[in-house]
N, C-alpha and C positions, 0 to 999 in steps of 0.2 A: 636262714630260715629253709627247709625240706620240704616239698612237694611232692605229694603222693601221686603218680601217674597211672594206678592200678585199675580205676574204672577205665582211664582212655587205653590201656594196652588192651584191658577185655574186652573194650568196645562195649561197656556197659553206660556209657555217656559219648557222642561226639566232639563235646568240649572242654575244655576248663578254664572258665573265666581268672583272671586275674586281676589281683587291686587292693595293694596294700603298699603300706608304707614302713619301714625300717630306718633311723636312729643309728648311722655309722659317724664314729669321729673324721677317719685314716680311711682311706685307700691307695691302694698303691697300684702304678702305670707307668709300663718301662724304667723302671730301677728307681721310683720316685713316689715318694709318698706325700700323698696331697690330704689338707685337711679339707672337711666340709662343712657348710654352713647352712646344710639344710640337713633334712633325711630325704633316702633314695625313695621315691614315689616311683612306682608299678603299675601300669594297668596296660591289661592285654589280654589273651589266651594261648593255650597253646590246645592243637587240635591233630586229630589223628585222621591220618591220608591212608591210599591206596599205598602210599610209599614209605609213610613212615609218619611218626612225632614230626607236629607245625608248632615254631614257636615263633608268634607275632608278640610285638610286647613296645611299648614307648616308657624308659624311663627318663627321671627326671630328674636333678640333684644341681648344689648352687656347691661349685669350690673355692679356696682360697688358695690366689700362685702370688710370685712376686712378681711383680712388675721388670721384663725385659730391659727397659731402657734404664731405671732408678734406684732396682731391686726394692724396692716397698710395697707389704701387703694391699 
């Protein structure tokens, strides 16, 4: 997903609220692929400050991993 920051950069608005959900099957982290058991939910905002753009978001999702002890999901 792409989000246009044009209104923030042109200072037509002070902040851009974010609230969306995206269904993704897998994510990669530290050269390991993880299955996701839920959509990725994002809620927050992007603000234009005197020092630049500021991103403040909460990201929520559930992933499936193997138990390090028994190696089962």
